[in-house]
VOGU-3710 file (C-alpha; in Angstrom, 3 decimals, decimal comma):
1> mkedfvidng> 210,261/-31,845/-83,687  207,627/-32,818/-80,956  204,674/-30,226/-81,214  202,765/-31,196/-78,242  201,976/-28,899/-75,355  202,260/-30,965/-72,139  200,403/-29,950/-68,974  201,438/-30,804/-65,426  203,517/-34,299/-65,168  202,395/-35,248/-68,568
11> scqitkkavn> 199,046/-36,973/-67,709  197,526/-34,981/-70,593  198,712/-33,682/-73,680  196,992/-31,052/-76,010  198,158/-31,521/-79,527  198,273/-28,983/-82,165  195,032/-31,022/-83,532  193,086/-29,974/-80,419  193,559/-26,395/-81,005  192,348/-24,443/-83,696
21> hnpkhmlpvv> 194,973/-22,072/-84,948  193,394/-20,701/-88,001  193,666/-16,875/-87,823  190,877/-16,441/-90,137  188,498/-17,536/-87,459  187,832/-16,127/-83,969  186,857/-17,581/-80,855  188,972/-20,584/-80,772  187,919/-23,674/-78,582  190,567/-25,907/-76,823
31> dwmsdipqtg> 189,545/-29,607/-77,013  191,168/-30,760/-73,871  189,853/-34,426/-74,382  190,784/-34,980/-77,878  193,484/-37,442/-76,971  191,203/-39,536/-74,964  189,763/-42,246/-76,738  186,187/-42,678/-77,792  185,452/-39,103/-76,518  184,528/-37,759/-79,745
41> nesdlvevqf> 181,725/-40,490/-80,523  179,944/-39,900/-77,280  177,732/-37,264/-78,671  176,468/-36,785/-82,297  176,357/-33,038/-81,577  178,940/-30,608/-83,433  179,727/-26,928/-82,955  179,905/-25,203/-86,084  181,439/-21,623/-86,549  180,550/-19,429/-89,362
51> kntrkayyhn> 181,764/-15,968/-90,157  183,355/-14,118/-87,282  181,597/-14,967/-83,975  178,319/-16,623/-85,248  178,128/-20,110/-83,798  175,554/-22,960/-84,155  175,085/-26,541/-83,085  174,004/-29,462/-85,385  173,241/-33,216/-85,331  175,651/-35,688/-87,260
61> isnlplekgv> 173,021/-37,926/-88,096  175,114/-39,526/-90,836  178,001/-40,327/-88,924  180,416/-38,448/-90,929  184,013/-38,555/-89,629  184,370/-35,223/-88,596  187,286/-33,321/-87,011  188,070/-29,891/-85,936  188,819/-27,645/-89,043  186,654/-29,635/-91,292
71> kvvveanpgs> 184,151/-27,687/-93,609  180,709/-28,800/-93,614  177,359/-28,108/-95,208  174,495/-27,814/-93,022  171,026/-27,322/-93,030  169,558/-23,650/-92,954  166,248/-21,912/-93,335  166,029/-21,816/-96,217  168,570/-23,668/-98,249  171,952/-24,653/-96,777
81> dlgevvligr> 175,114/-23,011/-95,219  178,696/-23,548/-94,956  180,850/-23,566/-91,751  183,710/-25,118/-89,954  183,696/-27,674/-87,290  185,181/-25,943/-84,080  184,386/-28,824/-81,469  182,864/-32,504/-81,417  182,253/-35,173/-78,719  181,521/-34,938/-74,981
91> lvpiqmkknn> 182,329/-31,370/-74,720  179,550/-30,084/-77,257  176,894/-30,490/-74,545  178,908/-28,904/-72,081  179,394/-25,939/-74,157  175,580/-25,740/-75,034  175,063/-25,849/-71,145  177,658/-23,181/-70,692  175,914/-20,758/-73,306  172,443/-21,465/-71,678
101> interyeirn> 171,009/-23,212/-74,578  167,782/-25,081/-73,964  167,782/-28,195/-76,033  164,039/-28,569/-75,750  163,518/-25,152/-77,370  166,570/-24,700/-79,489  166,026/-26,197/-82,962  169,150/-28,463/-83,685  169,315/-29,099/-87,475  171,603/-31,541/-89,260
111> vlrvatdddl> 175,094/-31,649/-90,964  174,398/-32,552/-94,585  177,755/-33,346/-95,944  181,601/-32,605/-95,958  181,906/-29,419/-98,030  182,966/-30,143/-101,613  185,236/-27,836/-103,920  181,779/-26,798/-105,610  180,345/-25,985/-102,335  183,486/-23,933/-101,169
121> lraaeahake> 183,455/-21,925/-104,545  179,720/-21,124/-104,211  180,142/-19,912/-100,747  183,144/-17,698/-101,784  181,004/-16,264/-104,602  178,312/-15,434/-102,075  180,795/-13,808/-99,537  182,322/-11,708/-102,193  179,102/-9,564/-102,281  179,125/-8,832/-98,697
131> qetmikarql> 181,214/-5,792/-98,694  179,230/-3,948/-101,655  175,849/-5,116/-100,209  176,906/-3,593/-96,861  177,812/-0,190/-98,511  174,460/-0,025/-100,538  172,545/-1,082/-97,516  173,800/1,744/-95,496  172,817/4,159/-98,195  169,193/2,740/-98,453
141> akslglemki> 168,766/2,991/-94,713  170,011/6,707/-94,758  167,570/7,182/-97,803  164,946/6,113/-95,504  165,833/8,570/-92,541  166,478/5,530/-90,102  168,641/6,065/-86,922  170,714/3,151/-87,548  173,846/1,780/-88,913  174,426/-1,204/-90,570
151> gdveyqadgt> 177,834/-2,858/-89,191  178,076/-5,929/-91,182  176,385/-8,112/-93,718  176,743/-12,021/-93,870  175,511/-14,156/-96,947  174,387/-17,533/-96,737  176,762/-19,884/-98,431  174,091/-20,714/-101,028  173,342/-16,982/-101,711  169,643/-17,224/-100,786
161> kaifyyiadg> 169,807/-15,191/-97,694  171,654/-12,521/-95,980  171,923/-11,301/-92,328  172,178/-7,674/-91,926  173,826/-6,627/-88,454  172,865/-3,303/-87,406  173,347/-0,846/-84,461  170,880/1,477/-83,004  170,425/3,351/-79,679  166,663/2,729/-79,679
171> rvdfrqlikv> 163,784/0,666/-81,357  163,799/0,892/-85,166  160,521/0,233/-87,440  162,416/-1,453/-90,506  159,629/-3,038/-92,084  159,957/-0,701/-94,997  163,491/-1,360/-95,147  163,221/-4,982/-95,387  160,833/-4,425/-98,274  163,514/-2,206/-100,058
181> yaetfrirve> 166,506/-4,713/-99,135  164,557/-7,650/-100,511  163,361/-6,004/-103,996  167,244/-4,588/-104,264  169,187/-7,594/-103,269  166,791/-10,269/-104,516  167,415/-12,143/-101,272  165,845/-13,393/-98,093  166,606/-10,768/-95,533  166,973/-11,130/-91,644
191> mkqigarqea> 167,862/-8,171/-89,322  170,055/-8,688/-86,106  170,703/-5,903/-83,752  174,045/-5,887/-82,150  175,893/-3,613/-79,594  178,908/-1,474/-80,031  181,036/-4,296/-78,348  179,498/-6,922/-80,844  180,529/-4,791/-83,568  184,114/-4,132/-82,369
201> griggtgpcg> 184,257/-8,052/-82,094  183,029/-8,566/-85,821  185,237/-5,922/-87,290  188,278/-7,071/-85,276  191,402/-4,888/-84,336  194,486/-4,364/-82,347  194,049/-3,072/-78,722  196,396/-0,634/-76,812  198,173/-3,561/-75,498  199,230/-4,880/-78,980
211> relccstwmt> 197,259/-7,759/-78,970  194,052/-8,640/-80,914  191,035/-7,425/-79,341  189,640/-10,009/-76,743  185,774/-9,511/-78,206  187,028/-10,887/-81,458  189,484/-13,588/-80,251  188,080/-15,603/-77,288  185,341/-13,652/-75,336  181,681/-14,956/-75,684
221> qfstvgtnaa> 179,823/-13,151/-73,213  180,292/-9,384/-72,367  179,949/-8,557/-68,532  178,996/-5,008/-67,290  182,029/-2,737/-66,876  181,944/0,171/-64,588  183,941/3,049/-63,341  184,138/1,312/-59,758  186,447/-1,171/-61,253  188,872/1,340/-62,193
231> riqnlslnpq> 188,741/3,154/-58,878  189,559/-0,054/-57,073  192,691/-0,556/-59,494  193,876/3,226/-58,982  193,396/3,799/-62,516  193,069/7,184/-63,910  189,504/7,930/-64,927  190,337/9,330/-68,191  187,658/8,539/-70,579  190,164/8,375/-73,473
241> klagqcaklk> 192,598/5,905/-71,543  189,683/3,772/-70,106  187,470/3,460/-73,511  188,362/0,546/-75,995  187,641/0,775/-79,762  183,832/0,368/-79,125  183,879/3,539/-77,275  182,859/1,873/-74,279  184,925/0,984/-71,152  187,518/-1,714/-71,969
251> ccinyevpvy> 186,491/-5,097/-71,064  190,040/-5,767/-69,611  189,430/-3,589/-66,721  187,434/-6,095/-65,079  190,056/-8,952/-65,397  192,076/-7,883/-62,411  189,088/-6,600/-59,942  188,704/-9,933/-57,845  192,297/-9,708/-57,166  192,498/-6,192/-56,129
261> eeackklpar> 189,211/-6,844/-54,119  191,012/-9,432/-52,326  194,054/-7,246/-51,568  191,997/-4,467/-50,395  190,460/-6,475/-47,668  193,641/-6,211/-45,633  193,843/-2,525/-46,055  192,547/-0,232/-43,205  189,675/1,839/-43,275  189,951/5,108/-44,936
271> nitletqdat> 187,983/7,209/-42,291  190,552/6,159/-39,420  193,332/8,516/-38,514  196,556/7,309/-36,776  197,543/8,947/-33,980  201,237/9,019/-32,918  203,331/11,591/-30,613  204,356/13,457/-33,439  201,258/14,298/-35,233  197,933/12,956/-36,455
281> yyyfsadpla> 197,842/10,968/-39,968  195,204/10,570/-42,333  194,633/8,086/-45,102  195,828/9,270/-48,542  196,410/6,608/-50,801  197,140/2,838/-50,956  198,704/0,336/-53,360  197,117/-3,048/-52,614  199,305/-5,345/-54,683  202,534/-3,709/-53,318
291> navtystdah> 201,058/-4,126/-49,774  201,520/-0,347/-48,954  199,570/2,436/-47,184  200,447/6,198/-47,620  199,218/8,529/-44,797  199,708/12,523/-44,423  199,474/14,941/-41,841  197,086/17,117/-43,731  193,633/15,573/-44,469  193,422/17,438/-47,946
301> rptnletitp> 196,930/17,865/-49,078  199,794/15,666/-49,381  202,165/16,692/-46,740  204,639/14,831/-45,036  203,891/11,553/-46,695  204,629/8,366/-44,763  204,279/4,993/-46,299  203,817/1,777/-44,155  202,477/-1,486/-44,524  198,796/-2,518/-43,865
311> araheiidmn> 199,908/-4,934/-40,778  201,788/-1,801/-39,131  198,703/0,634/-39,799  196,458/-2,121/-37,914  198,928/-2,403/-35,140  199,038/1,420/-34,476  195,095/1,372/-34,683  194,925/-1,261/-32,019  197,338/0,877/-30,002  195,192/4,056/-30,351
321> rrgekpinlg> 192,214/2,046/-29,168  194,280/1,327/-26,207  195,013/4,823/-25,496  198,423/4,316/-26,553  200,502/6,219/-29,157  203,775/5,460/-31,005  206,613/7,606/-31,241  206,055/7,416/-35,080  204,556/5,730/-37,903  207,541/3,449/-38,614
331> gkqsamiiae> 208,470/0,404/-36,561  211,099/-2,233/-36,255  208,946/-5,001/-37,366  206,898/-3,620/-40,096  208,483/-0,188/-41,001  208,727/-0,370/-44,830  210,620/1,615/-47,251  209,088/1,918/-50,629  211,807/1,853/-53,193  210,850/3,703/-56,395
341> tdyqnvvgqd> 211,425/1,333/-59,398  214,197/1,977/-61,503  212,461/2,194/-64,463  214,046/2,655/-67,897  212,400/3,219/-71,322  213,728/0,402/-73,642  212,697/2,563/-76,438  215,160/4,957/-75,476  214,313/8,650/-75,865  211,231/7,927/-78,178
351> dltrfdkkkn> 208,609/9,054/-75,879  204,944/9,446/-77,438  204,628/13,084/-75,987  207,767/14,132/-77,055  206,435/16,276/-79,938  203,861/17,714/-77,442  206,566/19,358/-75,138  207,314/22,958/-75,504  210,583/24,045/-76,628  212,725/26,269/-74,432
361> nknidgnrah> 211,856/29,781/-75,082  215,194/30,961/-73,855  217,190/29,017/-76,467  214,784/30,438/-79,096  215,307/34,128/-77,733  219,030/33,661/-77,781  219,319/32,352/-81,067  217,214/35,077/-82,346  219,650/37,653/-80,640  222,593/36,034/-82,070
371> rhhdrrnnhs> 221,051/36,148/-85,644  220,238/39,728/-85,350  223,374/40,612/-83,864  224,969/38,722/-86,994  223,031/40,949/-89,133  223,702/44,163/-87,697  227,456/43,328/-87,902  227,321/42,282/-91,430  225,385/45,437/-92,424  227,878/47,682/-90,757
381> rrnnekgsss> 230,780/46,031/-92,425  229,286/46,723/-95,910  228,898/50,248/-95,019  232,243/50,759/-93,826  233,649/48,938/-97,309  231,309/51,258/-99,407  232,828/54,419/-97,303  236,405/53,264/-97,834  235,950/52,797/-101,679  234,213/56,210/-102,039
391> rnq> 237,031/58,027/-100,360  239,757/56,222/-102,492  238,147/57,310/-105,553
//
């Protein structure tokens, strides 16, 4: 079975070797030049990924035969660290330029060797301490009264250094905390502040769409997300629906904003009314992607709603400017009937809010009345039986 992914007419192929499929590692990089000869040797720079989203660039001065997915031991300060090669060749300088890394200021260390079994075992022993260290670190920070949260701990492969990722709203004086950490864990301590989105990316999870979080799979840079992006797409401004696992606005809200902005350019202005012989129509709502605009005869309430195309709306606006009024909003050329989508729930009756709906009180009252009537009949029947038995005696 051929396992190549062919693009366009087959002029370029992306093989499974070019794609990082390891689910344990995030931020996969597609080396779309992997099948082009000699591209892997055009640069001695390699991109190495460590735990979660941390990446760094190194020189392959020893000309080691490196490929994507190879575990390597690299220089660190101090000691050495172990990571996985995710990109080599010509694309590495392009990736550095994309991430705004200045090669003159950025200290590029060297790749020491391909990781051996002893290196992997030593790194596994160091990473096994991270969970216990994080819990203890949170307790120490709380005991010192610092308003911060330790989100994650990353040990260096040789176990001589650990990076403590923390979250804080403001500036935190953790000089005393570093001393306590160094004395408690007997390691060199480095503190890095991250935001709520970075923490969600490091922890990972599943979004409401059913897929892995974008911040933990492929996103490298976080752009500002505002409520205006939700308004353009006519989304409900419900904080519970718009917020992601980081308690911030979902990053995916920005994905389709350019499409909506382009579609909104075709819509008429909201403050322009449409004059017809029947009535005056006010802008009510619009669906840019469906190419539909809805007007109401009342400026504040949905009354006598009429849905037309933006082209028809511009046509009526031009007629009004010439002093003309059409008979109604509809027209032979651009009259539009918006058919409601015949949506069927593929899950059947399994509505998420089915348990929140109130039960029919009439049925409840009717059932209670029937039960009460049955109890009275049974009681009267027992009394009649007792009376007849006493008379017989």
